[in-house]
MARDO-566208 format. One record per residue: residue number from 1; residue in three letters; z, x, y of N, C-alpha, C in turn. Coordinates in steps of 0.05 Angstrom, whole numbers, padded with zeros to 5 digits. Layout:
residues N
ATOM  num  residuo     n.w     n.u     n.v    ca.w    ca.u    ca.v     c.w     c.u     c.v
ATOM  NUM      ALA       Z       X       Y       Z       X       Y       Z       X       Y
...
//
This chain:
residues 309
ATOM  num  residuo     n.w     n.u     n.v    ca.w    ca.u    ca.v     c.w     c.u     c.v
ATOM    1      MET   00394  -00034   00502   00389  -00048   00472   00407  -00029   00453
ATOM    2      LYS   00416  -00039   00433   00430  -00016   00409   00418  -00022   00386
ATOM    3      ILE   00399  -00002   00374   00383   00000   00358   00398   00016   00331
ATOM    4      LEU   00396   00003   00307   00408   00019   00286   00382   00030   00267
ATOM    5      LEU   00380   00056   00259   00359   00065   00246   00378   00073   00215
ATOM    6      LEU   00364   00051   00197   00368   00054   00167   00359   00076   00147
ATOM    7      ASP   00339   00084   00160   00319   00105   00149   00314   00129   00158
ATOM    8      LYS   00306   00147   00150   00303   00176   00161   00271   00175   00169
ATOM    9      ASN   00262   00183   00196   00237   00175   00198   00224   00204   00217
ATOM   10      HIS   00203   00204   00230   00199   00223   00246   00211   00225   00271
ATOM   11      PRO   00220   00252   00283   00241   00252   00301   00231   00236   00328
ATOM   12      LEU   00205   00234   00337   00196   00223   00355   00208   00197   00363
ATOM   13      ILE   00215   00181   00347   00227   00157   00341   00256   00157   00363
ATOM   14      THR   00271   00169   00356   00293   00177   00370   00294   00186   00396
ATOM   15      GLU   00279   00209   00404   00271   00223   00421   00249   00210   00442
ATOM   16      GLN   00238   00190   00436   00222   00172   00457   00240   00153   00464
ATOM   17      LEU   00255   00137   00449   00271   00114   00452   00292   00118   00474
ATOM   18      LEU   00307   00147   00464   00324   00153   00484   00322   00148   00506
ATOM   19      THR   00296   00167   00513   00287   00169   00542   00281   00147   00556
ATOM   20      LYS   00282   00123   00538   00270   00095   00549   00299   00082   00556
ATOM   21      GLY   00322   00094   00550   00347   00084   00556   00357   00064   00530
ATOM   22      PHE   00351   00065   00506   00358   00055   00480   00379   00070   00470
ATOM   23      VAL   00400   00056   00463   00425   00064   00450   00415   00064   00421
ATOM   24      LEU   00417   00090   00409   00407   00090   00380   00433   00100   00362
ATOM   25      GLU   00434   00092   00337   00453   00103   00320   00442   00104   00293
ATOM   26      GLU   00444   00119   00275   00437   00126   00253   00455   00122   00234
ATOM   27      ASP   00443   00106   00206   00461   00108   00183   00441   00106   00159
ATOM   28      PHE   00445   00133   00142   00424   00130   00122   00443   00129   00090
ATOM   29      THR   00464   00124   00096   00480   00124   00073   00494   00101   00065
ATOM   30      SER   00505   00078   00085   00518   00059   00080   00502   00039   00062
ATOM   31      SER   00521   00018   00045   00504   00006   00029   00500  -00028   00042
ATOM   32      TYR   00485  -00046   00031   00480  -00065   00045   00506  -00074   00057
ATOM   33      ASP   00528  -00080   00038   00550  -00093   00048   00560  -00087   00069
ATOM   34      GLU   00564  -00064   00071   00577  -00043   00090   00557  -00048   00116
ATOM   35      ILE   00534  -00045   00119   00524  -00061   00140   00521  -00086   00150
ATOM   36      CYS   00522  -00101   00135   00525  -00126   00140   00548  -00133   00155
ATOM   37      HIS   00568  -00120   00148   00596  -00130   00161   00593  -00119   00190
ATOM   38      ARG   00573  -00101   00200   00573  -00091   00227   00541  -00098   00246
ATOM   39      ILE   00530  -00110   00225   00500  -00110   00239   00501  -00129   00264
ATOM   40      GLU   00522  -00150   00268   00524  -00169   00292   00525  -00145   00319
ATOM   41      SER   00530  -00120   00320   00534  -00105   00342   00510  -00097   00351
ATOM   42      TYR   00481  -00104   00337   00462  -00087   00346   00439  -00105   00355
ATOM   43      ASP   00421  -00099   00367   00398  -00121   00384   00378  -00104   00366
ATOM   44      GLY   00368  -00091   00352   00347  -00079   00335   00357  -00062   00311
ATOM   45      ILE   00334  -00065   00294   00336  -00046   00271   00311  -00036   00263
ATOM   46      ILE   00312  -00005   00258   00281   00008   00249   00292   00018   00217
ATOM   47      ILE   00272   00008   00200   00279   00011   00176   00254   00022   00161
ATOM   48      ARG   00251   00035   00142   00225   00036   00120   00231   00014   00100
ATOM   49      SER   00247   00020   00073   00251   00006   00049   00278   00006   00037
ATOM   50      ARG   00297   00022   00056   00321   00027   00035   00336   00005   00031
ATOM   51      ILE   00344  -00018   00047   00363  -00039   00046   00343  -00062   00054
ATOM   52      PRO   00347  -00081   00030   00332  -00116   00039   00347  -00129   00058
ATOM   53      LEU   00332  -00133   00073   00338  -00155   00099   00330  -00183   00089
ATOM   54      ASP   00355  -00194   00076   00349  -00226   00064   00364  -00246   00082
ATOM   55      ARG   00367  -00263   00079   00370  -00288   00099   00400  -00285   00101
ATOM   56      ASN   00422  -00277   00087   00450  -00269   00088   00456  -00245   00114
ATOM   57      PHE   00430  -00232   00106   00440  -00206   00128   00427  -00212   00151
ATOM   58      LEU   00402  -00228   00158   00399  -00237   00181   00408  -00253   00193
ATOM   59      GLU   00422  -00273   00178   00446  -00293   00192   00467  -00272   00201
ATOM   60      LYS   00480  -00253   00194   00500  -00236   00203   00494  -00225   00229
ATOM   61      GLY   00464  -00215   00233   00457  -00198   00253   00456  -00225   00276
ATOM   62      LYS   00476  -00236   00285   00475  -00251   00307   00455  -00247   00335
ATOM   63      ASN   00459  -00224   00336   00446  -00211   00365   00419  -00199   00360
ATOM   64      LEU   00411  -00192   00335   00385  -00188   00331   00356  -00196   00341
ATOM   65      LYS   00350  -00178   00358   00318  -00186   00370   00296  -00183   00364
ATOM   66      PHE   00298  -00161   00346   00274  -00146   00329   00285  -00130   00304
ATOM   67      ILE   00265  -00132   00288   00266  -00107   00257   00239  -00099   00262
ATOM   68      ALA   00242  -00072   00265   00210  -00059   00260   00214  -00043   00240
ATOM   69      ARG   00191  -00039   00222   00192  -00030   00202   00167  -00005   00200
ATOM   70      VAL   00180   00022   00193   00156   00035   00195   00136   00040   00175
ATOM   71      GLY   00120   00026   00177   00100   00022   00146   00086  -00004   00153
ATOM   72      ALA   00073  -00015   00129   00056  -00040   00129   00068  -00065   00123
ATOM   73      GLY   00081  -00061   00096   00089  -00085   00077   00119  -00096   00094
ATOM   74      MET   00120  -00123   00096   00143  -00135   00100   00152  -00149   00075
ATOM   75      GLU   00155  -00141   00053   00163  -00153   00031   00189  -00158   00032
ATOM   76      ASN   00205  -00131   00037   00234  -00125   00037   00250  -00142   00061
ATOM   77      ILE   00232  -00161   00073   00245  -00177   00097   00242  -00202   00090
ATOM   78      ASP   00261  -00220   00091   00257  -00255   00092   00242  -00257   00118
ATOM   79      VAL   00211  -00256   00123   00202  -00262   00139   00204  -00292   00152
ATOM   80      ALA   00208  -00315   00132   00212  -00339   00143   00236  -00336   00155
ATOM   81      ALA   00259  -00326   00148   00286  -00327   00159   00285  -00318   00184
ATOM   82      ALA   00271  -00297   00192   00268  -00280   00210   00261  -00289   00237
ATOM   83      GLN   00239  -00305   00225   00221  -00327   00250   00237  -00349   00258
ATOM   84      GLN   00249  -00361   00231   00269  -00382   00247   00291  -00375   00261
ATOM   85      LEU   00302  -00352   00257   00322  -00340   00276   00314  -00333   00299
ATOM   86      GLY   00289  -00328   00306   00277  -00315   00329   00277  -00284   00334
ATOM   87      ILE   00282  -00270   00301   00278  -00246   00307   00250  -00237   00301
ATOM   88      GLN   00242  -00217   00322   00212  -00207   00325   00206  -00191   00300
ATOM   89      LEU   00186  -00190   00289   00183  -00172   00267   00158  -00151   00276
ATOM   90      ILE   00158  -00127   00273   00139  -00109   00280   00137  -00083   00257
ATOM   91      ASN   00111  -00081   00248   00109  -00061   00234   00083  -00043   00243
ATOM   92      SER   00075  -00019   00230   00060  -00006   00236   00039   00002   00213
ATOM   93      PRO   00018  -00011   00209  -00005  -00009   00194  -00026   00012   00202
ATOM   94      GLU  -00027   00008   00228  -00046   00026   00244  -00039   00057   00237
ATOM   95      GLY  -00014   00062   00233  -00006   00089   00235  -00016   00102   00206
ATOM   96      ASN  -00019   00088   00181  -00023   00102   00152  -00054   00093   00148
ATOM   97      ARG  -00068   00072   00157  -00093   00067   00151  -00112   00091   00140
ATOM   98      ASP  -00115   00112   00158  -00133   00133   00153  -00122   00145   00127
ATOM   99      SER  -00097   00148   00121  -00088   00165   00103  -00092   00148   00073
ATOM  100      VAL  -00092   00121   00077  -00092   00106   00054  -00125   00103   00048
ATOM  101      ALA  -00138   00104   00071  -00172   00102   00063  -00180   00129   00047
ATOM  102      GLU  -00171   00152   00057  -00174   00182   00047  -00164   00184   00014
ATOM  103      HIS  -00137   00170   00011  -00130   00173  -00010  -00146   00157  -00032
ATOM  104      VAL  -00159   00133  -00024  -00172   00113  -00044  -00200   00124  -00049
ATOM  105      VAL  -00213   00144  -00036  -00233   00161  -00037  -00228   00190  -00053
ATOM  106      GLY  -00202   00196  -00052  -00202   00221  -00063  -00197   00216  -00092
ATOM  107      MET  -00179   00195  -00098  -00171   00188  -00124  -00203   00176  -00143
ATOM  108      LEU  -00215   00158  -00122  -00241   00155  -00139  -00256   00180  -00151
ATOM  109      LEU  -00264   00198  -00133  -00279   00220  -00134  -00264   00234  -00159
ATOM  110      ILE  -00243   00240  -00165  -00232   00256  -00181  -00233   00236  -00207
ATOM  111      LEU  -00229   00210  -00205  -00234   00193  -00229  -00265   00193  -00244
ATOM  112      MET  -00277   00193  -00223  -00307   00182  -00233  -00320   00207  -00243
ATOM  113      ASN  -00308   00234  -00232  -00321   00255  -00239  -00304   00273  -00257
ATOM  114      ARG  -00287   00268  -00261  -00273   00279  -00284  -00259   00306  -00274
ATOM  115      LEU  -00256   00305  -00247  -00250   00332  -00235  -00224   00339  -00246
ATOM  116      PHE  -00206   00325  -00250  -00175   00339  -00255  -00175   00347  -00289
ATOM  117      ILE  -00186   00327  -00300  -00193   00331  -00339  -00209   00354  -00342
ATOM  118      ALA  -00232   00369  -00325  -00252   00385  -00326  -00238   00412  -00323
ATOM  119      SER  -00224   00412  -00292  -00214   00432  -00287  -00184   00441  -00307
ATOM  120      GLN  -00173   00426  -00316  -00152   00431  -00333  -00166   00446  -00359
ATOM  121      GLU  -00186   00431  -00367  -00196   00440  -00391  -00211   00471  -00389
ATOM  122      VAL  -00222   00472  -00364  -00228   00503  -00357  -00208   00521  -00355
ATOM  123      LYS  -00184   00516  -00347  -00165   00535  -00345  -00154   00540  -00369
ATOM  124      ASN  -00157   00515  -00392  -00145   00530  -00420  -00166   00536  -00436
ATOM  125      GLY  -00188   00546  -00423  -00210   00561  -00441  -00229   00544  -00455
ATOM  126      ILE  -00235   00521  -00441  -00246   00500  -00456  -00273   00493  -00440
ATOM  127      TRP  -00295   00496  -00448  -00320   00490  -00428  -00333   00468  -00440
ATOM  128      LYS  -00334   00442  -00430  -00348   00420  -00434  -00363   00409  -00412
ATOM  129      ARG  -00388   00410  -00412  -00406   00398  -00398  -00417   00369  -00399
ATOM  130      GLU  -00433   00363  -00419  -00438   00338  -00426  -00418   00319  -00421
ATOM  131      GLU  -00385   00328  -00443  -00367   00307  -00444  -00354   00300  -00417
ATOM  132      ASN  -00360   00311  -00394  -00349   00320  -00365  -00374   00310  -00344
ATOM  133      ARG  -00391   00294  -00355  -00421   00285  -00335  -00407   00264  -00321
ATOM  134      GLY  -00411   00262  -00289  -00397   00246  -00281  -00405   00215  -00271
ATOM  135      ASP  -00401   00201  -00255  -00412   00179  -00241  -00415   00177  -00221
ATOM  136      GLU  -00437   00174  -00201  -00434   00175  -00181  -00426   00147  -00160
ATOM  137      LEU  -00418   00145  -00132  -00405   00131  -00120  -00438   00120  -00105
ATOM  138      LEU  -00454   00129  -00105  -00479   00127  -00090  -00489   00096  -00107
ATOM  139      GLY  -00497   00078  -00095  -00513   00058  -00099  -00491   00036  -00112
ATOM  140      LYS  -00465   00042  -00115  -00445   00023  -00127  -00438   00001  -00109
ATOM  141      THR  -00433  -00023  -00118  -00416  -00041  -00104  -00391  -00039  -00107
ATOM  142      VAL  -00383  -00042  -00080  -00347  -00038  -00080  -00339  -00066  -00063
ATOM  143      GLY  -00318  -00075  -00083  -00309  -00102  -00069  -00276  -00094  -00063
ATOM  144      LEU  -00271  -00107  -00042  -00246  -00092  -00025  -00226  -00126  -00022
ATOM  145      ILE  -00210  -00129  -00030  -00190  -00148  -00027  -00171  -00143  -00010
ATOM  146      GLY  -00176  -00163   00016  -00156  -00154   00042  -00170  -00141   00055
ATOM  147      TYR  -00184  -00149   00083  -00192  -00126   00105  -00182  -00126   00129
ATOM  148      GLY  -00149  -00118   00128  -00138  -00111   00152  -00144  -00080   00158
ATOM  149      ASN  -00117  -00071   00167  -00130  -00038   00173  -00137  -00017   00151
ATOM  150      MET  -00118  -00030   00130  -00126  -00008   00106  -00153  -00016   00094
ATOM  151      GLY  -00164  -00040   00099  -00194  -00046   00079  -00213  -00036   00097
ATOM  152      LYS  -00215  -00037   00130  -00230  -00032   00144  -00232  -00001   00139
ATOM  153      ALA  -00207   00014   00145  -00220   00044   00140  -00230   00052   00113
ATOM  154      THR  -00222   00037   00093  -00230   00043   00065  -00263   00038   00071
ATOM  155      ALA  -00268   00015   00078  -00294   00008   00079  -00315   00023   00088
ATOM  156      LYS  -00301   00040   00119  -00320   00053   00137  -00326   00084   00115
ATOM  157      ARG  -00307   00089   00107  -00307   00113   00093  -00330   00114   00067
ATOM  158      LEU  -00324   00089   00050  -00336   00088   00029  -00374   00077   00038
ATOM  159      SER  -00371   00071   00059  -00402   00059   00067  -00415   00091   00075
ATOM  160      GLY  -00403   00111   00080  -00417   00141   00086  -00423   00151   00058
ATOM  161      PHE  -00416   00138   00035  -00421   00151   00006  -00448   00134  -00003
ATOM  162      GLY  -00456   00119   00013  -00480   00101   00000  -00473   00076  -00013
ATOM  163      CYS  -00451   00065  -00006  -00441   00042  -00023  -00448   00014  -00011
ATOM  164      LYS  -00450   00001  -00025  -00457  -00030  -00008  -00425  -00040  -00013
ATOM  165      VAL  -00412  -00043   00007  -00381  -00054   00009  -00382  -00083   00022
ATOM  166      VAL  -00364  -00098   00004  -00364  -00128   00006  -00329  -00128   00005
ATOM  167      PHE  -00322  -00153   00020  -00290  -00157   00019  -00290  -00188   00016
ATOM  168      HIS  -00262  -00191   00006  -00251  -00220   00010  -00228  -00222   00028
ATOM  169      ASP  -00233  -00239   00038  -00203  -00248   00061  -00196  -00272   00071
ATOM  170      ILE  -00166  -00279   00070  -00167  -00306   00072  -00169  -00315   00098
ATOM  171      LEU  -00177  -00294   00120  -00184  -00299   00144  -00211  -00303   00150
ATOM  172      PRO  -00223  -00320   00166  -00250  -00311   00163  -00266  -00301   00191
ATOM  173      GLY  -00297  -00294   00186  -00311  -00283   00204  -00297  -00256   00211
ATOM  174      LEU  -00295  -00237   00192  -00288  -00212   00194  -00311  -00191   00185
ATOM  175      SER  -00329  -00201   00179  -00352  -00180   00177  -00364  -00157   00197
ATOM  176      ASP  -00361  -00133   00189  -00371  -00112   00213  -00396  -00099   00203
ATOM  177      GLU  -00402  -00075   00219  -00419  -00060   00205  -00420  -00046   00178
ATOM  178      PHE  -00387  -00041   00173  -00383  -00028   00148  -00383  -00046   00122
ATOM  179      ALA  -00373  -00070   00123  -00377  -00088   00103  -00383  -00113   00110
ATOM  180      THR  -00384  -00130   00091  -00395  -00158   00088  -00375  -00179   00071
ATOM  181      GLN  -00369  -00203   00084  -00346  -00215   00077  -00359  -00238   00058
ATOM  182      VAL  -00352  -00242   00033  -00362  -00253   00011  -00342  -00271   00001
ATOM  183      THR  -00342  -00294  -00018  -00322  -00306  -00025  -00310  -00293  -00057
ATOM  184      LEU  -00289  -00293  -00060  -00280  -00278  -00083  -00296  -00285  -00111
ATOM  185      GLU  -00305  -00308  -00113  -00328  -00310  -00133  -00353  -00292  -00133
ATOM  186      GLU  -00358  -00288  -00109  -00375  -00273  -00107  -00375  -00239  -00114
ATOM  187      LEU  -00349  -00235  -00101  -00341  -00202  -00108  -00339  -00202  -00135
ATOM  188      LYS  -00328  -00226  -00151  -00321  -00218  -00178  -00351  -00220  -00193
ATOM  189      ASN  -00374  -00225  -00182  -00403  -00225  -00193  -00419  -00203  -00184
ATOM  190      THR  -00407  -00186  -00166  -00419  -00162  -00152  -00411  -00133  -00157
ATOM  191      ALA  -00383  -00132  -00160  -00370  -00108  -00155  -00369  -00088  -00173
ATOM  192      ASP  -00374  -00068  -00174  -00370  -00044  -00193  -00341  -00030  -00188
ATOM  193      ILE  -00337  -00038  -00170  -00307  -00018  -00164  -00295  -00044  -00141
ATOM  194      VAL  -00266  -00050  -00151  -00252  -00060  -00138  -00226  -00053  -00127
ATOM  195      SER  -00218  -00056  -00103  -00199  -00042  -00087  -00176  -00062  -00068
ATOM  196      LEU  -00157  -00062  -00077  -00134  -00078  -00058  -00124  -00068  -00041
ATOM  197      HIS  -00124  -00086  -00020  -00112  -00075   00007  -00100  -00101   00019
ATOM  198      ILE  -00077  -00110   00000  -00065  -00137   00012  -00032  -00135   00012
ATOM  199      PRO  -00015  -00153   00025   00012  -00150   00022   00019  -00157  -00006
ATOM  200      LEU   00046  -00159  -00007   00055  -00173  -00035   00069  -00200  -00024
ATOM  201      THR   00062  -00229  -00029   00064  -00251  -00030   00069  -00267  -00052
ATOM  202      THR   00074  -00289  -00047   00077  -00311  -00072   00048  -00317  -00082
ATOM  203      GLU   00029  -00309  -00064   00006  -00322  -00072  -00017  -00295  -00080
ATOM  204      THR   00001  -00267  -00076  -00016  -00246  -00086   00001  -00229  -00106
ATOM  205      HIS   00023  -00245  -00116   00035  -00231  -00142   00014  -00239  -00165
ATOM  206      TYR   00013  -00221  -00177  -00002  -00220  -00201  -00027  -00227  -00195
ATOM  207      LEU  -00041  -00225  -00173  -00066  -00232  -00171  -00085  -00221  -00192
ATOM  208      ILE  -00082  -00194  -00196  -00094  -00178  -00215  -00088  -00194  -00240
ATOM  209      ASP  -00097  -00211  -00256  -00087  -00219  -00279  -00106  -00222  -00302
ATOM  210      GLU  -00099  -00234  -00327  -00121  -00234  -00349  -00143  -00256  -00340
ATOM  211      LYS  -00139  -00270  -00328  -00168  -00283  -00314  -00185  -00274  -00290
ATOM  212      PHE  -00170  -00256  -00278  -00189  -00246  -00257  -00203  -00220  -00273
ATOM  213      ILE  -00189  -00210  -00288  -00206  -00186  -00306  -00227  -00198  -00321
ATOM  214      SER  -00218  -00225  -00337  -00245  -00234  -00348  -00268  -00242  -00338
ATOM  215      GLU  -00256  -00252  -00313  -00280  -00261  -00294  -00301  -00244  -00276
ATOM  216      MET  -00293  -00216  -00285  -00309  -00199  -00270  -00331  -00189  -00285
ATOM  217      LYS  -00361  -00199  -00273  -00380  -00195  -00286  -00388  -00169  -00297
ATOM  218      ASN  -00383  -00149  -00286  -00389  -00117  -00292  -00366  -00106  -00302
ATOM  219      ASP  -00371  -00087  -00312  -00343  -00073  -00324  -00342  -00052  -00296
ATOM  220      PHE  -00318  -00047  -00291  -00309  -00042  -00264  -00288  -00018  -00266
ATOM  221      TYR  -00290  -00004  -00235  -00265   00014  -00232  -00247  -00002  -00216
ATOM  222      PHE  -00221   00001  -00217  -00197  -00011  -00202  -00184   00011  -00192
ATOM  223      ILE  -00181   00004  -00170  -00158   00019  -00152  -00130  -00003  -00135
ATOM  224      ASN  -00110   00008  -00126  -00085  -00004  -00121  -00071   00012  -00110
ATOM  225      THR  -00075   00018  -00076  -00058   00026  -00062  -00043   00004  -00046
ATOM  226      ALA  -00037  -00012  -00055  -00027  -00037  -00042   00007  -00044  -00053
ATOM  227      ARG   00008  -00061  -00069   00038  -00060  -00080   00032  -00061  -00112
ATOM  228      GLY   00053  -00049  -00121   00050  -00056  -00156   00052  -00077  -00170
ATOM  229      LYS   00062  -00098  -00155   00067  -00124  -00163   00043  -00144  -00160
ATOM  230      ASN   00022  -00133  -00148  -00003  -00145  -00150  -00019  -00147  -00165
ATOM  231      VAL  -00006  -00126  -00189  -00018  -00128  -00212  -00004  -00131  -00238
ATOM  232      GLU  -00013  -00149  -00255   00001  -00150  -00283  -00008  -00130  -00299
ATOM  233      THR   00006  -00113  -00307   00006  -00090  -00319  -00012  -00092  -00347
ATOM  234      ARG   00005  -00112  -00359  -00001  -00111  -00388  -00033  -00114  -00394
ATOM  235      PHE  -00043  -00127  -00369  -00071  -00143  -00370  -00087  -00117  -00363
ATOM  236      LEU  -00082  -00108  -00346  -00097  -00078  -00336  -00095  -00055  -00357
ATOM  237      VAL  -00075  -00056  -00373  -00074  -00038  -00398  -00097  -00048  -00414
ATOM  238      GLU  -00092  -00077  -00420  -00115  -00089  -00440  -00147  -00087  -00434
ATOM  239      GLY  -00149  -00085  -00402  -00181  -00080  -00393  -00187  -00053  -00399
ATOM  240      LEU  -00163  -00031  -00395  -00172  -00002  -00396  -00177   00001  -00431
ATOM  241      ARG  -00165  -00012  -00448  -00164  -00004  -00467  -00193  -00016  -00480
ATOM  242      SER  -00198  -00041  -00477  -00227  -00054  -00480  -00259  -00041  -00466
ATOM  243      GLY  -00248  -00027  -00447  -00271  -00015  -00432  -00280  -00035  -00407
ATOM  244      LYS  -00267  -00056  -00407  -00279  -00077  -00383  -00268  -00059  -00362
ATOM  245      ILE  -00245  -00045  -00358  -00236  -00028  -00332  -00250   00003  -00345
ATOM  246      LYS  -00269   00006  -00335  -00274   00035  -00335  -00251   00058  -00325
ATOM  247      GLY  -00238   00049  -00311  -00215   00071  -00295  -00200   00055  -00278
ATOM  248      ALA  -00177   00068  -00272  -00155   00060  -00253  -00148   00078  -00242
ATOM  249      CYS  -00140   00072  -00208  -00134   00095  -00190  -00111   00077  -00180
ATOM  250      LEU  -00089   00089  -00190  -00059   00070  -00188  -00043   00094  -00167
ATOM  251      ASP  -00033   00081  -00141  -00018   00097  -00126   00008   00077  -00123
ATOM  252      VAL   00007   00060  -00136   00028   00036  -00139   00037   00025  -00164
ATOM  253      LEU   00057   00018  -00178   00060   00012  -00204   00083  -00012  -00196
ATOM  254      GLU   00072  -00030  -00223   00091  -00057  -00222   00124  -00046  -00226
ATOM  255      TYR   00133  -00028  -00236   00155  -00017  -00246   00171  -00002  -00222
ATOM  256      GLU   00158  -00003  -00198   00174   00013  -00180   00195   00000  -00167
ATOM  257      LYS   00218   00015  -00160   00249  -00001  -00145   00240  -00011  -00121
ATOM  258      SER   00242  -00029  -00111   00241  -00039  -00087   00241  -00022  -00062
ATOM  259      SER   00256  -00003  -00062   00253   00024  -00043   00232   00038  -00046
ATOM  260      PHE   00216   00035  -00075   00197   00055  -00076   00205   00081  -00078
ATOM  261      GLU   00229   00088  -00098   00243   00117  -00092   00236   00127  -00116
ATOM  262      HIS   00235   00102  -00138   00228   00116  -00169   00223   00092  -00185
ATOM  263      LEU   00214   00097  -00212   00208   00075  -00225   00227   00066  -00238
ATOM  264      GLU   00232   00042  -00245   00257   00032  -00260   00255   00023  -00291
ATOM  265      ALA   00231   00027  -00299   00226   00015  -00324   00210   00032  -00339
ATOM  266      GLU   00213   00040  -00367   00194   00053  -00384   00186   00028  -00409
ATOM  267      ASN   00161   00030  -00415   00152   00017  -00434   00119   00023  -00444
ATOM  268      ASP   00115   00016  -00467   00083   00018  -00472   00064   00025  -00455
ATOM  269      ASP   00066  -00003  -00436   00040   00003  -00411   00043   00022  -00401
ATOM  270      LEU   00070   00025  -00393   00069   00049  -00368   00061   00075  -00383
ATOM  271      LYS   00063   00083  -00407   00064   00098  -00425   00034   00109  -00428
ATOM  272      PHE   00022   00084  -00433  -00009   00086  -00435  -00022   00094  -00405
ATOM  273      LEU  -00009   00084  -00385  -00018   00091  -00359  -00011   00117  -00351
ATOM  274      LEU   00005   00132  -00358   00015   00157  -00353   00001   00179  -00374
ATOM  275      GLU  -00008   00166  -00393  -00025   00184  -00410  -00051   00190  -00424
ATOM  276      SER  -00062   00166  -00409  -00089   00156  -00412  -00111   00176  -00386
ATOM  277      GLU  -00130   00183  -00399  -00155   00197  -00387  -00166   00178  -00367
ATOM  278      LYS  -00174   00153  -00374  -00177   00137  -00353  -00163   00126  -00329
ATOM  279      THR  -00143   00146  -00325  -00125   00136  -00306  -00116   00157  -00281
ATOM  280      ILE  -00112   00150  -00254  -00102   00174  -00240  -00082   00154  -00230
ATOM  281      VAL  -00058   00170  -00231  -00033   00155  -00218  -00011   00175  -00203
ATOM  282      THR  -00013   00169  -00179   00000   00173  -00158   00031   00168  -00150
ATOM  283      PRO   00051   00175  -00134   00077   00165  -00134   00084   00148  -00110
ATOM  284      HIS   00064   00132  -00102   00065   00119  -00075   00057   00137  -00053
ATOM  285      ILE   00041   00144  -00055   00039   00171  -00029   00012   00162  -00012
ATOM  286      ALA  -00003   00145  -00020  -00030   00138  -00004  -00030   00136   00029
ATOM  287      GLY  -00004   00132   00035   00000   00131   00067   00022   00150   00076
ATOM  288      TRP   00023   00167   00059   00043   00191   00063   00037   00218   00070
ATOM  289      THR   00017   00220   00089   00006   00244   00099   00029   00255   00126
ATOM  290      HIS   00024   00283   00123   00039   00296   00150   00032   00277   00175
ATOM  291      GLN   00004   00273   00181  -00011   00265   00203   00002   00232   00200
ATOM  292      SER   00005   00215   00178   00008   00188   00188   00046   00188   00192
ATOM  293      LYS   00056   00204   00179   00085   00202   00189   00094   00200   00215
ATOM  294      GLU   00078   00215   00234   00077   00224   00259   00065   00194   00278
ATOM  295      LYS   00044   00185   00257   00027   00169   00278   00040   00140   00266
ATOM  296      LEU   00056   00131   00244   00070   00109   00240   00094   00110   00260
ATOM  297      ALA   00107   00126   00260   00130   00124   00285   00117   00125   00307
ATOM  298      GLN   00097   00134   00319   00091   00130   00349   00078   00099   00350
ATOM  299      VAL   00073   00086   00328   00062   00063   00331   00089   00042   00335
ATOM  300      ILE   00106   00053   00321   00129   00035   00326   00144   00036   00355
ATOM  301      VAL   00149   00055   00356   00157   00062   00388   00144   00045   00413
ATOM  302      ASP   00111   00056   00403   00095   00039   00427   00101   00015   00428
ATOM  303      LYS   00103  -00001   00407   00110  -00034   00401   00132  -00044   00412
ATOM  304      ILE   00154  -00020   00409   00182  -00031   00414   00186  -00030   00444
ATOM  305      VAL   00176  -00015   00457   00175  -00005   00486   00158  -00022   00499
ATOM  306      ALA   00135  -00027   00493   00116  -00053   00503   00125  -00083   00503
ATOM  307      SER   00151  -00083   00483   00156  -00111   00482   00188  -00112   00499
ATOM  308      PHE   00202  -00093   00495   00231  -00090   00505   00234  -00073   00528
ATOM  309      CYS   00216  -00065   00543   00219  -00043   00570   00205  -00060   00594
//
């Protein structure tokens, strides 16, 4: 089988697939149109996010048997078209679930205990104790929206902090030793912290909007390591300004480029998020550790080998 690699990934992908007899070609620079002209020559594609694989692209890939995404989200692929064309879709959420979970906990601890703010103040000769009094995780109810690989890994860690963890998911019967499944209404009635662990779909686009925020019973902390467009930013900012949202940990933003390489927009809402003491903002790196880079690649290789060798 002939496979085209469209993004740079851990070298183990190339090393291991070559030993299994696959023919590999790398192209990290050609444009969408350039690749479209020759995609019919390949049996498989391995990607991250550089190029959108829409229906036009997939129909030109007449010999494509699979698309493997080194990561979790599949929104850069026309999934319905791939399924209609008989193209197998492979992803690797198992590879970065631990890194995402640790990032969630890290951001929460920094935000709730004002660690970054207090450290910067002391480094600048400012010594404030009462103003930097923290808020403990112990005893908080954490509401996870989505309970796949990322949600489960996050619940496992937060349960160790003495949190009560509840979650809402579209699939039934997912409760385990770390978290209890509830309706979305019950989550809104009980959660002190809300964390997103969902893909970006038509149903989850702007899931966190004015209505969702207003229906939360408690003032709450908010975490998003999923996708930026799961959140309608203007209402997130309104919630932060009013105090309904006590603080936000954001690894993803509505204004990211689809390839996640940089921000595409500048506006007052983004300016507020970047300047506010109520926010921690990171550049889409929750699943981006040294360890996850290797694990993501290994999961992809294992799945390709299992299906096509």
